[in-house]
LOVO-23735 format. One line per 10 residues: number of its first residue (from 1); for each residue x, y, z of N, C-alpha, C. Coordinates in Angstrom, 2 decimals. Each point is the difference from the previous one (the first is absolute). Example, Ala and Ser with C-alpha at 12.3 -4.5 7.8 and 13.67 -1.06 7.14 Angstrom:
<nodes>
1	13.19:-5.69:7.80:-0.89:1.19:0.00:0.90:1.20:0.00  -0.35:1.05:-0.72:0.82:1.19:0.06:-0.77:1.09:0.73
</nodes>
This chain:
<nodes>
1	77.35:52.89:81.56:-1.06:-0.16:-0.96:-0.61:-1.39:0.14  -1.30:-0.07:-0.02:-0.73:-1.26:0.09:-0.32:-0.49:-1.41  0.32:-1.28:-0.25:-0.23:-0.59:-1.31:-0.75:-1.31:0.16  -0.69:-0.39:-1.05:-0.65:-1.31:-0.04:1.05:-1.08:-0.26  -0.21:-1.15:0.60:0.85:-1.16:-0.27:-0.66:-0.85:-1.09  0.81:-0.58:-0.87:-0.57:-0.91:-0.99:-0.16:-1.39:0.63  -0.63:-0.90:-0.73:-0.31:-1.33:0.51:1.26:-0.75:0.44  1.07:0.08:-0.78:1.24:-0.70:0.34:0.58:0.51:1.31  -0.02:1.32:0.21:0.50:0.56:1.26:-0.87:-0.42:1.18  -1.31:-0.04:-0.20:-0.91:-0.46:1.05:0.29:-1.44:0.38
11	0.21:-0.86:-1.01:0.31:-1.40:0.27:1.34:-0.16:0.69  0.96:0.84:-0.33:1.30:-0.03:0.68:-0.17:0.30:1.48  -0.80:0.99:0.33:-0.26:0.33:1.41:-0.65:-1.19:0.69  -0.94:-0.65:-0.65:-0.63:-1.19:0.58:1.01:-1.11:0.24  0.90:-0.23:-0.96:1.00:-1.07:0.13:1.03:0.29:1.08  0.32:1.27:0.23:1.07:0.35:0.94:-0.48:0.17:1.44  -1.29:-0.13:0.23:-0.56:0.18:1.34:-0.82:-1.21:0.41  -0.36:-0.04:1.27:-0.79:-1.11:0.52:-1.03:0.41:1.03  -0.06:1.29:0.33:-1.00:0.50:0.93:-0.79:1.10:-0.70  -1.31:-0.12:0.05:-0.89:1.00:-0.57:-1.15:0.26:0.95
21	-0.92:0.83:-0.44:-1.19:0.30:0.78:-1.22:-0.44:-0.80  -0.74:-0.93:0.57:-1.16:-0.59:-0.64:-1.23:0.83:0.32  -0.72:0.40:-1.03:-1.24:0.75:0.18:-1.19:-0.84:-0.39  -1.01:-0.02:0.88:-1.21:-0.78:-0.25:-1.16:0.64:0.75  -1.20:-0.45:-0.29:-1.21:0.51:0.64:-0.54:-1.05:0.96  -0.30:0.44:1.23:-0.59:-0.88:1.01:-1.09:0.79:0.72  -1.19:-0.55:-0.01:-1.17:0.66:0.61:-0.15:1.43:-0.48  0.10:0.15:-1.31:-0.19:1.29:-0.67:1.02:1.07:0.40  1.16:-0.42:0.49:1.06:0.93:0.36:1.30:-0.45:-0.63  0.82:0.96:-0.45:1.31:-0.38:-0.56:0.99:-0.34:1.12
31	0.79:-1.03:-0.23:1.08:-0.38:0.90:1.29:-0.07:-0.81  1.10:0.38:0.62:1.32:-0.12:-0.60:0.93:-0.58:1.06  0.62:-1.13:-0.33:0.87:-0.67:0.96:1.30:-0.43:-0.68  1.09:-0.08:0.75:1.24:-0.52:-0.60:-0.11:-1.50:-0.23  0.65:-0.45:-1.07:-0.01:-1.43:-0.32:1.30:-0.36:-0.73  0.46:-1.19:0.23:1.16:-0.53:-0.71:-0.51:-0.67:-1.27  0.71:0.23:-1.10:-0.44:-0.54:-1.29:1.20:-0.45:-0.82  -0.29:-0.76:-1.06:1.00:-0.34:-0.99:-0.62:0.15:-1.38  0.68:0.71:-0.90:-0.49:0.26:-1.36:0.57:-1.05:-0.94  -0.91:-0.70:-0.72:0.43:-1.00:-0.98:-1.10:-0.18:-1.04
41	0.40:-0.04:-1.26:-0.92:-0.30:-1.10:-1.21:0.92:-0.03  0.23:1.28:0.15:-1.04:1.03:-0.05:-1.09:-0.19:1.05  0.38:-0.55:1.15:-0.92:-0.07:1.12:0.79:0.10:1.30  -0.70:0.36:1.04:0.58:0.19:1.32:-0.40:-1.19:0.85  0.97:-0.72:0.55:-0.27:-1.16:0.86:0.08:0.47:1.45  -1.02:-0.37:0.80:-0.06:0.37:1.42:-0.56:-1.18:0.80  0.08:0.12:1.31:-0.63:-0.98:0.87:-0.49:0.72:1.25  -0.91:-0.64:0.72:-0.56:0.60:1.21:-0.69:-1.06:0.83  -0.21:0.32:1.24:-0.89:-0.80:0.83:-1.43:0.46:-0.25  -0.94:-0.79:0.48:-1.41:0.39:-0.12:-0.23:1.27:0.82
51	-0.76:0.92:-0.56:-0.28:1.25:0.71:-0.84:0.92:-0.85  -0.14:1.24:0.47:-0.92:0.89:-0.70:0.46:0.36:-1.40  1.32:0.04:-0.27:0.41:0.33:-1.37:-0.35:-1.11:-0.98  0.14:-1.25:0.43:-0.36:-1.13:-0.87:-1.52:-0.01:-0.22  -0.76:0.20:1.06:-1.46:0.07:-0.13:-0.38:1.11:-0.97  0.64:1.15:0.15:-0.31:1.16:-0.85:0.36:-0.28:-1.46  1.18:-0.56:-0.24:0.42:-0.24:-1.39:-0.82:-1.10:-0.67  -0.46:-0.97:0.77:-0.90:-1.01:-0.56:-1.31:0.64:-0.46  -0.44:0.99:0.73:-1.26:0.66:-0.32:0.15:1.06:-1.11  1.09:0.76:0.06:0.26:1.08:-0.96:1.36:-0.26:-0.64
61	0.01:-0.65:-1.15:1.23:-0.43:-0.65:0.95:1.10:-0.46  -0.48:1.16:-0.45:0.95:1.04:-0.44:0.80:0.56:1.19  1.33:-0.02:-0.13:0.89:0.48:1.05:1.16:0.77:-0.61  0.74:0.68:0.86:1.14:0.80:-0.44:1.20:-0.31:0.89  1.18:0.00:-0.60:1.25:-0.10:0.74:0.84:1.21:-0.34  0.44:0.73:1.02:0.87:1.16:-0.18:1.39:-0.38:0.48  1.02:0.35:-0.79:1.39:-0.27:0.35:0.78:1.29:-0.22  0.80:0.38:0.99:0.77:1.24:-0.09:1.45:-0.22:0.39  0.87:0.78:-0.62:1.39:0.18:0.43:0.13:1.49:0.29  0.17:0.36:1.27:0.06:1.41:0.37:1.31:0.26:0.73
71	0.82:0.87:-0.60:1.24:0.42:0.64:-0.20:1.34:0.69  -0.70:0.91:-0.68:-0.29:1.32:0.56:-1.20:0.58:-0.73  -0.41:1.19:0.41:-1.14:0.66:-0.63:0.28:0.31:-1.47  1.26:0.11:-0.39:0.38:0.30:-1.38:0.54:-1.20:-0.77  -0.01:-1.17:0.62:0.58:-1.18:-0.64:-0.83:-1.23:0.38  -0.96:-0.34:-0.85:-0.87:-1.14:0.28:-0.58:-0.56:-1.30  -0.55:-1.21:0.12:-0.77:-0.60:-1.08:-1.07:-0.86:0.66  -1.15:-0.03:-0.64:-1.14:-0.70:0.57:-0.87:-0.57:-1.12  -0.52:-1.20:0.22:-0.88:-0.61:-0.99:-1.28:-0.49:0.67  -1.04:-0.11:-0.79:-1.27:-0.59:0.43:-0.37:-1.09:-0.98
81	-0.19:-1.19:0.54:-0.41:-1.16:-0.79:-1.49:-0.21:0.25  -0.77:-0.04:-1.05:-1.43:-0.27:0.11:-0.25:-1.38:-0.58  -0.74:-0.81:0.74:-0.26:-1.34:-0.48:-1.11:-0.68:0.77  -0.10:-1.30:-0.19:-1.04:-0.80:0.64:0.59:-1.12:0.84  -0.68:-0.26:1.10:0.36:-1.05:0.96:-0.36:-1.37:-0.56  0.95:-0.93:0.14:-0.27:-1.40:-0.33:0.68:-0.88:1.04  -0.78:-0.88:0.61:0.49:-0.86:1.08:0.31:-1.40:-0.55  1.02:-0.63:0.57:0.42:-1.33:-0.44:0.01:-0.98:1.16  -0.19:-1.27:-0.32:0.03:-1.07:0.99:0.83:-1.16:-0.52  0.29:-0.94:0.87:0.65:-1.25:-0.39:1.36:0.17:-0.66
91	0.22:-0.78:-1.04:1.32:-0.02:-0.65:0.32:1.34:-0.66  -1.01:0.70:-0.51:0.25:1.32:-0.60:0.47:0.99:1.07  -0.61:-0.05:1.17:0.42:0.87:1.11:1.42:-0.34:0.44  0.31:-1.28:0.08:1.35:-0.44:0.38:1.03:0.54:-0.99  -0.29:-0.13:-1.29:0.93:0.46:-1.02:0.21:1.51:0.08  -1.07:0.74:0.21:0.13:1.46:0.12:0.78:0.40:1.25  -0.27:-0.69:1.11:0.72:0.31:1.24:1.48:-0.33:-0.16  0.29:-1.06:-0.73:1.39:-0.36:-0.29:0.67:1.11:-0.83  -0.69:0.44:-1.07:0.52:1.11:-0.82:0.21:1.24:0.85  -0.97:0.29:0.87:0.09:1.16:0.89:1.24:-0.09:0.88
101	0.19:-1.14:0.66:1.11:-0.13:0.95:1.36:0.12:-0.68  0.16:-0.63:-1.16:1.27:0.10:-0.73:0.21:1.41:-0.55  -1.07:0.56:-0.56:0.11:1.33:-0.59:0.27:1.09:1.00  -0.68:-0.05:1.13:0.16:1.03:1.03:1.42:-0.08:0.58  0.51:-1.21:0.11:1.37:-0.17:0.50:0.98:0.72:-0.92  -0.15:-0.18:-1.30:0.90:0.66:-0.95:-0.13:1.52:0.06  -1.23:0.49:0.09:-0.21:1.46:0.06:0.67:0.58:1.24  -0.19:-0.64:1.14:0.58:0.52:1.25:1.52:-0.11:-0.03  0.53:-1.10:-0.52:1.45:-0.14:-0.10:0.59:1.10:-0.88  -0.64:0.28:-1.14:0.50:1.04:-0.90:-0.18:1.40:0.55
111	-1.11:0.24:0.67:-0.31:1.35:0.48:0.71:0.33:1.31  0.02:-0.97:0.91:0.49:0.27:1.36:1.30:-0.74:0.33  0.43:-0.88:-0.88:1.25:-0.74:0.19:0.05:-0.72:1.35  -1.11:-0.66:0.31:-0.02:-0.77:1.24:-0.67:-1.34:-0.24  0.36:-0.97:0.84:-0.55:-1.33:-0.12:-1.30:-0.09:0.78  -0.82:-0.95:-0.37:-1.32:-0.14:0.61:-0.16:-1.37:0.63  -0.46:-0.01:1.23:-0.27:-1.26:0.66:-1.46:-0.42:-0.13  -0.90:0.98:-0.27:-1.42:-0.31:-0.01:-0.43:-0.84:-1.21  0.85:-0.12:-1.01:-0.37:-0.78:-1.18:-0.28:-1.46:0.37  0.71:-0.52:0.99:-0.24:-1.38:0.43:-1.41:-0.18:0.55
121	-0.60:1.07:0.54:-1.38:-0.08:0.49:-0.96:-0.31:-1.15  0.23:0.62:-1.17:-0.85:-0.27:-1.15:0.14:-1.45:-0.44  1.23:-0.49:-0.06:0.23:-1.38:-0.41:-0.71:-0.97:0.92  0.05:0.28:1.30:-0.67:-0.87:0.97:-1.51:0.04:-0.20  -0.56:1.17:-0.25:-1.45:0.11:-0.22:-0.40:-0.75:-1.27  0.79:0.13:-1.04:-0.30:-0.69:-1.25:0.04:-1.51:0.21  1.01:-0.48:0.71:0.16:-1.44:0.23:-1.14:-0.56:0.85  -0.48:0.78:0.98:-1.03:-0.48:0.92:-1.42:0.30:-0.49  -0.13:0.61:-1.16:-1.32:0.43:-0.48:-0.67:0.97:0.96  0.80:0.73:0.76:-0.49:1.00:0.94:0.08:1.37:-0.68
131	-0.72:0.12:-1.12:0.14:1.18:-0.84:-0.84:1.17:0.50  0.57:1.19:-0.09:-0.82:1.19:0.20:-0.90:0.17:-1.23  -0.80:1.02:-0.01:-0.80:0.31:-1.18:0.93:0.65:-1.02  0.11:-0.62:-1.16:0.88:0.48:-1.06:-0.87:0.64:-1.07  0.37:1.23:-0.37:-0.78:0.68:-1.02:0.91:0.81:-0.91  -0.54:0.37:-1.13:0.72:0.87:-0.93:-0.87:1.20:-0.32  0.67:1.06:-0.40:-0.66:1.14:-0.61:0.30:-0.12:-1.48  -1.03:-0.29:-0.78:0.15:-0.05:-1.44:-0.01:1.44:-0.50  1.13:0.45:-0.53:0.19:1.40:-0.34:-0.79:0.38:-1.24  -0.77:1.06:0.13:-0.74:0.57:-1.13:0.66:1.28:-0.50
141	0.58:0.77:0.93:0.57:1.29:-0.36:1.06:0.39:1.04  1.04:0.67:-0.45:1.04:0.51:0.89:0.29:1.44:-0.42  0.01:0.88:0.98:0.37:1.39:-0.26:1.07:0.39:1.00  0.81:0.98:-0.36:1.06:0.42:0.91:0.48:1.41:-0.26  0.60:0.56:1.02:0.59:1.34:-0.06:1.39:-0.06:0.61  0.84:0.95:-0.44:1.35:0.13:0.53:0.31:1.48:0.17  0.73:0.32:1.05:0.49:1.36:0.17:1.48:-0.06:0.32  0.76:0.71:-0.77:1.45:0.11:0.19:0.37:1.47:-0.10  0.76:0.48:0.94:0.42:1.40:-0.05:1.49:0.07:-0.12
</nodes>
């Protein structure tokens, strides 16, 4: 049976995961790509290099993030986060990237029980001011479904 998830269950799925699918519009076409994220304070923290998704989100702020846990056709849960793109620079970007790196480490340690070496790359980028583009999805709405048999 498929059921709707309430807001608390949707937020739990966001907290327990770190990979989603980002949906945005570029040149009047929908795109969906995988992205690493961290959920904190009712917003999704992400980063990226310059490219067509950043160009697209700067132009069309409304975006969607889909996150799923799928075990089988009869055992899954999926959420869609609808929100707006907001880009950060300078000390605000550094602080968000720091939150991202610490938060993602905890999520991966809890979910996959493995240590991460790439976290030091974030620290080095923060120290050298060699920041990627840091952005958040300011959440406006979250919906979700679950199926358990």
